[in-house]
KEDREN-715242 format. One record per residue: y negated, x, z of N, C-alpha, C in turn; residue number from 1. Coordinates in nm, 2 decimals, m for minus. Last residue first. Example, Ala and Ser with C-alpha at 12.3 -4.5 7.8 and 13.67 -1.06 7.14 Angstrom:
! KEDREN-715242
+--------+--------+--------+--------+--------+--------+--------+--------+--------+-----+
|   n.yy |   n.xx |   n.zz |  ca.yy |  ca.xx |  ca.zz |   c.yy |   c.xx |   c.zz |   k |
+--------+--------+--------+--------+--------+--------+--------+--------+--------+-----+
|   0.22 |   1.28 |   0.71 |   0.11 |   1.37 |   0.71 |   0.00 |   1.29 |   0.79 |   2 |
|   0.57 |   1.32 |   0.78 |   0.45 |   1.23 |   0.78 |   0.33 |   1.32 |   0.78 |   1 |
+--------+--------+--------+--------+--------+--------+--------+--------+--------+-----+
END
This chain:
! KEDREN-715242
+--------+--------+--------+--------+--------+--------+--------+--------+--------+-----+
|   n.yy |   n.xx |   n.zz |  ca.yy |  ca.xx |  ca.zz |   c.yy |   c.xx |   c.zz |   k |
+--------+--------+--------+--------+--------+--------+--------+--------+--------+-----+
|  m5.66 |  m0.91 |  m1.43 |  m5.80 |  m0.87 |  m1.45 |  m5.88 |  m0.97 |  m1.53 |  88 |
|  m5.41 |  m0.80 |  m1.21 |  m5.47 |  m0.91 |  m1.28 |  m5.62 |  m0.88 |  m1.31 |  87 |
|  m5.28 |  m0.47 |  m1.24 |  m5.35 |  m0.57 |  m1.16 |  m5.40 |  m0.68 |  m1.26 |  86 |
|  m4.96 |  m0.35 |  m1.33 |  m5.10 |  m0.38 |  m1.37 |  m5.16 |  m0.49 |  m1.29 |  85 |
|  m4.70 |  m0.35 |  m1.26 |  m4.78 |  m0.23 |  m1.23 |  m4.93 |  m0.24 |  m1.26 |  84 |
|  m4.58 |  m0.57 |  m1.37 |  m4.63 |  m0.58 |  m1.24 |  m4.71 |  m0.46 |  m1.19 |  83 |
|  m4.48 |  m0.46 |  m1.61 |  m4.60 |  m0.55 |  m1.61 |  m4.66 |  m0.56 |  m1.48 |  82 |
|  m4.26 |  m0.32 |  m1.52 |  m4.37 |  m0.25 |  m1.59 |  m4.49 |  m0.33 |  m1.59 |  81 |
|  m4.11 |  m0.52 |  m1.40 |  m4.16 |  m0.42 |  m1.32 |  m4.28 |  m0.34 |  m1.38 |  80 |
|  m4.03 |  m0.67 |  m1.62 |  m4.12 |  m0.74 |  m1.52 |  m4.19 |  m0.63 |  m1.43 |  79 |
|  m4.04 |  m0.48 |  m1.92 |  m3.98 |  m0.53 |  m1.80 |  m4.08 |  m0.59 |  m1.70 |  78 |
|  m4.17 |  m0.61 |  m2.23 |  m4.16 |  m0.50 |  m2.13 |  m4.08 |  m0.56 |  m2.01 |  77 |
|  m4.23 |  m0.65 |  m2.56 |  m4.15 |  m0.70 |  m2.45 |  m4.13 |  m0.59 |  m2.35 |  76 |
|  m4.54 |  m0.67 |  m2.74 |  m4.43 |  m0.59 |  m2.69 |  m4.36 |  m0.66 |  m2.57 |  75 |
|  m4.66 |  m0.85 |  m3.01 |  m4.64 |  m0.85 |  m2.87 |  m4.52 |  m0.77 |  m2.83 |  74 |
|  m4.69 |  m0.87 |  m3.28 |  m4.76 |  m0.76 |  m3.22 |  m4.74 |  m0.75 |  m3.07 |  73 |
|  m4.57 |  m1.11 |  m3.36 |  m4.51 |  m0.98 |  m3.40 |  m4.57 |  m0.86 |  m3.33 |  72 |
|  m4.63 |  m1.38 |  m3.33 |  m4.63 |  m1.29 |  m3.21 |  m4.56 |  m1.16 |  m3.24 |  71 |
|  m4.68 |  m1.54 |  m3.54 |  m4.54 |  m1.51 |  m3.52 |  m4.52 |  m1.41 |  m3.40 |  70 |
|  m4.95 |  m1.56 |  m3.56 |  m4.88 |  m1.67 |  m3.51 |  m4.73 |  m1.64 |  m3.48 |  69 |
|  m5.14 |  m1.27 |  m3.48 |  m5.05 |  m1.34 |  m3.57 |  m4.97 |  m1.45 |  m3.49 |  68 |
|  m5.48 |  m1.31 |  m3.35 |  m5.35 |  m1.25 |  m3.34 |  m5.25 |  m1.33 |  m3.42 |  67 |
|  m5.73 |  m1.42 |  m3.33 |  m5.69 |  m1.36 |  m3.46 |  m5.55 |  m1.29 |  m3.46 |  66 |
|  m5.81 |  m1.56 |  m3.11 |  m5.85 |  m1.42 |  m3.12 |  m5.80 |  m1.35 |  m3.24 |  65 |
|  m5.68 |  m1.80 |  m3.14 |  m5.82 |  m1.79 |  m3.17 |  m5.88 |  m1.65 |  m3.18 |  64 |
|  m5.42 |  m1.74 |  m3.05 |  m5.44 |  m1.75 |  m3.19 |  m5.59 |  m1.75 |  m3.23 |  63 |
|  m5.48 |  m1.74 |  m2.77 |  m5.42 |  m1.62 |  m2.83 |  m5.45 |  m1.63 |  m2.98 |  62 |
|  m5.56 |  m2.01 |  m2.74 |  m5.65 |  m1.90 |  m2.71 |  m5.61 |  m1.77 |  m2.78 |  61 |
|  m5.32 |  m2.14 |  m2.80 |  m5.44 |  m2.16 |  m2.89 |  m5.55 |  m2.05 |  m2.87 |  60 |
|  m5.15 |  m2.07 |  m2.59 |  m5.13 |  m2.01 |  m2.73 |  m5.25 |  m2.03 |  m2.82 |  59 |
|  m5.33 |  m2.00 |  m2.29 |  m5.27 |  m2.10 |  m2.38 |  m5.25 |  m2.03 |  m2.52 |  58 |
|  m5.43 |  m1.79 |  m2.15 |  m5.40 |  m1.91 |  m2.08 |  m5.32 |  m2.01 |  m2.16 |  57 |
|  m5.33 |  m1.47 |  m2.15 |  m5.38 |  m1.57 |  m2.25 |  m5.34 |  m1.71 |  m2.19 |  56 |
|  m5.42 |  m1.24 |  m1.89 |  m5.33 |  m1.34 |  m1.95 |  m5.41 |  m1.43 |  m2.05 |  55 |
|  m5.46 |  m0.91 |  m1.87 |  m5.54 |  m1.03 |  m1.88 |  m5.46 |  m1.14 |  m1.96 |  54 |
|  m5.42 |  m0.64 |  m1.66 |  m5.35 |  m0.73 |  m1.75 |  m5.43 |  m0.86 |  m1.75 |  53 |
|  m5.59 |  m0.32 |  m1.67 |  m5.56 |  m0.45 |  m1.61 |  m5.49 |  m0.53 |  m1.71 |  52 |
|  m5.68 |  m0.09 |  m1.79 |  m5.58 |  m0.07 |  m1.68 |  m5.55 |  m0.20 |  m1.61 |  51 |
|  m5.83 |  m0.18 |  m2.00 |  m5.90 |  m0.12 |  m1.88 |  m5.81 |  m0.10 |  m1.76 |  50 |
|  m5.60 |  m0.42 |  m2.08 |  m5.73 |  m0.37 |  m2.11 |  m5.79 |  m0.31 |  m1.99 |  49 |
|  m5.35 |  m0.59 |  m2.23 |  m5.37 |  m0.48 |  m2.14 |  m5.51 |  m0.42 |  m2.18 |  48 |
|  m5.30 |  m0.92 |  m2.25 |  m5.37 |  m0.82 |  m2.31 |  m5.39 |  m0.71 |  m2.20 |  47 |
|  m5.00 |  m1.12 |  m2.22 |  m5.11 |  m1.05 |  m2.16 |  m5.17 |  m0.94 |  m2.26 |  46 |
|  m4.83 |  m1.42 |  m2.23 |  m4.87 |  m1.30 |  m2.30 |  m5.00 |  m1.25 |  m2.24 |  45 |
|  m4.55 |  m1.59 |  m2.10 |  m4.69 |  m1.55 |  m2.08 |  m4.72 |  m1.42 |  m2.15 |  44 |
|  m4.28 |  m1.64 |  m2.12 |  m4.36 |  m1.67 |  m2.24 |  m4.50 |  m1.63 |  m2.22 |  43 |
|  m4.01 |  m1.43 |  m2.01 |  m4.13 |  m1.51 |  m1.98 |  m4.21 |  m1.53 |  m2.11 |  42 |
|  m3.80 |  m1.26 |  m2.06 |  m3.77 |  m1.39 |  m2.00 |  m3.89 |  m1.48 |  m1.97 |  41 |
|  m3.99 |  m0.97 |  m2.02 |  m3.86 |  m1.03 |  m2.07 |  m3.84 |  m1.16 |  m1.99 |  40 |
|  m4.34 |  m1.01 |  m2.03 |  m4.22 |  m0.97 |  m1.96 |  m4.10 |  m1.04 |  m2.02 |  39 |
|  m4.55 |  m0.90 |  m2.29 |  m4.49 |  m1.01 |  m2.22 |  m4.37 |  m0.95 |  m2.15 |  38 |
|  m4.85 |  m0.77 |  m2.44 |  m4.72 |  m0.75 |  m2.38 |  m4.68 |  m0.88 |  m2.31 |  37 |
|  m5.06 |  m0.59 |  m2.65 |  m5.02 |  m0.72 |  m2.61 |  m4.88 |  m0.72 |  m2.56 |  36 |
|  m5.27 |  m0.31 |  m2.58 |  m5.14 |  m0.37 |  m2.61 |  m5.13 |  m0.51 |  m2.57 |  35 |
|  m5.50 |  m0.19 |  m2.48 |  m5.51 |  m0.27 |  m2.60 |  m5.38 |  m0.34 |  m2.65 |  34 |
|  m5.35 |   0.09 |  m2.35 |  m5.46 |   0.01 |  m2.35 |  m5.47 |  m0.06 |  m2.48 |  33 |
|  m4.98 |   0.08 |  m2.36 |  m5.11 |   0.14 |  m2.38 |  m5.23 |   0.04 |  m2.37 |  32 |
|  m4.67 |   0.13 |  m2.22 |  m4.78 |   0.03 |  m2.24 |  m4.91 |   0.11 |  m2.25 |  31 |
|  m4.36 |   0.24 |  m2.35 |  m4.49 |   0.27 |  m2.28 |  m4.58 |   0.15 |  m2.31 |  30 |
|  m4.12 |   0.14 |  m2.44 |  m4.12 |   0.26 |  m2.36 |  m4.25 |   0.28 |  m2.29 |  29 |
|  m4.02 |  m0.20 |  m2.45 |  m4.12 |  m0.10 |  m2.48 |  m4.12 |   0.02 |  m2.39 |  28 |
|  m3.66 |  m0.22 |  m2.43 |  m3.79 |  m0.27 |  m2.39 |  m3.89 |  m0.16 |  m2.44 |  27 |
|  m3.33 |  m0.32 |  m2.49 |  m3.44 |  m0.24 |  m2.53 |  m3.57 |  m0.30 |  m2.50 |  26 |
|  m3.08 |  m0.35 |  m2.24 |  m3.16 |  m0.41 |  m2.34 |  m3.28 |  m0.32 |  m2.37 |  25 |
|  m2.90 |  m0.04 |  m2.18 |  m2.93 |  m0.18 |  m2.15 |  m3.02 |  m0.23 |  m2.26 |  24 |
|  m2.62 |   0.18 |  m2.26 |  m2.76 |   0.14 |  m2.27 |  m2.78 |  m0.01 |  m2.24 |  23 |
|  m2.38 |   0.30 |  m2.03 |  m2.41 |   0.20 |  m2.14 |  m2.55 |   0.16 |  m2.14 |  22 |
|  m2.35 |   0.45 |  m1.81 |  m2.38 |   0.52 |  m1.93 |  m2.41 |   0.43 |  m2.05 |  21 |
|  m2.27 |   0.28 |  m1.61 |  m2.41 |   0.34 |  m1.60 |  m2.45 |   0.41 |  m1.72 |  20 |
|  m2.01 |   0.23 |  m1.67 |  m2.11 |   0.13 |  m1.70 |  m2.25 |   0.18 |  m1.69 |  19 |
|  m1.89 |   0.46 |  m1.58 |  m1.90 |   0.44 |  m1.72 |  m2.00 |   0.34 |  m1.76 |  18 |
|  m1.92 |   0.42 |  m1.30 |  m1.98 |   0.54 |  m1.36 |  m1.99 |   0.52 |  m1.51 |  17 |
|  m1.76 |   0.19 |  m1.27 |  m1.91 |   0.19 |  m1.24 |  m1.98 |   0.30 |  m1.30 |  16 |
|  m1.51 |   0.28 |  m1.34 |  m1.58 |   0.17 |  m1.42 |  m1.73 |   0.17 |  m1.40 |  15 |
|  m1.47 |   0.46 |  m1.13 |  m1.47 |   0.51 |  m1.27 |  m1.54 |   0.41 |  m1.36 |  14 |
|  m1.46 |   0.28 |  m0.91 |  m1.56 |   0.39 |  m0.92 |  m1.58 |   0.44 |  m1.06 |  13 |
|  m1.23 |   0.13 |  m0.98 |  m1.36 |   0.07 |  m0.97 |  m1.48 |   0.17 |  m0.98 |  12 |
|  m1.04 |   0.34 |  m0.96 |  m1.06 |   0.26 |  m1.09 |  m1.20 |   0.20 |  m1.09 |  11 |
|  m1.05 |   0.41 |  m0.69 |  m1.08 |   0.51 |  m0.79 |  m1.11 |   0.44 |  m0.93 |  10 |
|  m0.97 |   0.16 |  m0.57 |  m1.11 |   0.22 |  m0.54 |  m1.15 |   0.32 |  m0.65 |   9 |
|  m0.71 |   0.15 |  m0.68 |  m0.81 |   0.04 |  m0.71 |  m0.95 |   0.10 |  m0.68 |   8 |
|  m0.59 |   0.38 |  m0.57 |  m0.60 |   0.36 |  m0.71 |  m0.71 |   0.26 |  m0.75 |   7 |
|  m0.61 |   0.32 |  m0.29 |  m0.68 |   0.44 |  m0.35 |  m0.70 |   0.43 |  m0.50 |   6 |
|  m0.44 |   0.10 |  m0.28 |  m0.59 |   0.09 |  m0.25 |  m0.67 |   0.20 |  m0.30 |   5 |
|  m0.20 |   0.22 |  m0.34 |  m0.25 |   0.12 |  m0.43 |  m0.40 |   0.10 |  m0.40 |   4 |
|  m0.16 |   0.38 |  m0.12 |  m0.17 |   0.44 |  m0.25 |  m0.24 |   0.35 |  m0.35 |   3 |
|  m0.13 |   0.19 |   0.08 |  m0.24 |   0.28 |   0.09 |  m0.27 |   0.35 |  m0.05 |   2 |
|   0.12 |   0.08 |   0.00 |   0.00 |   0.00 |   0.00 |  m0.13 |   0.09 |   0.00 |   1 |
+--------+--------+--------+--------+--------+--------+--------+--------+--------+-----+
END
């Protein structure tokens, strides 16, 4: 029984190490001043300006600024990356 437990623990540890090597979802590597960003899983879009994030309150406001309707210029970032910026 003790031998079986050792094998199970070793197997779980090996799987955990291999899982750490698998790449996760792709997000923007960096956020620059002037970027349009949104957090993964959220529809809110922010303009990064002067080190702060400024939310577009509605899609009509976003579109009125001349940004493309297909949102092709919006980068998806992690919630942690976005949280690093103060509301502005």
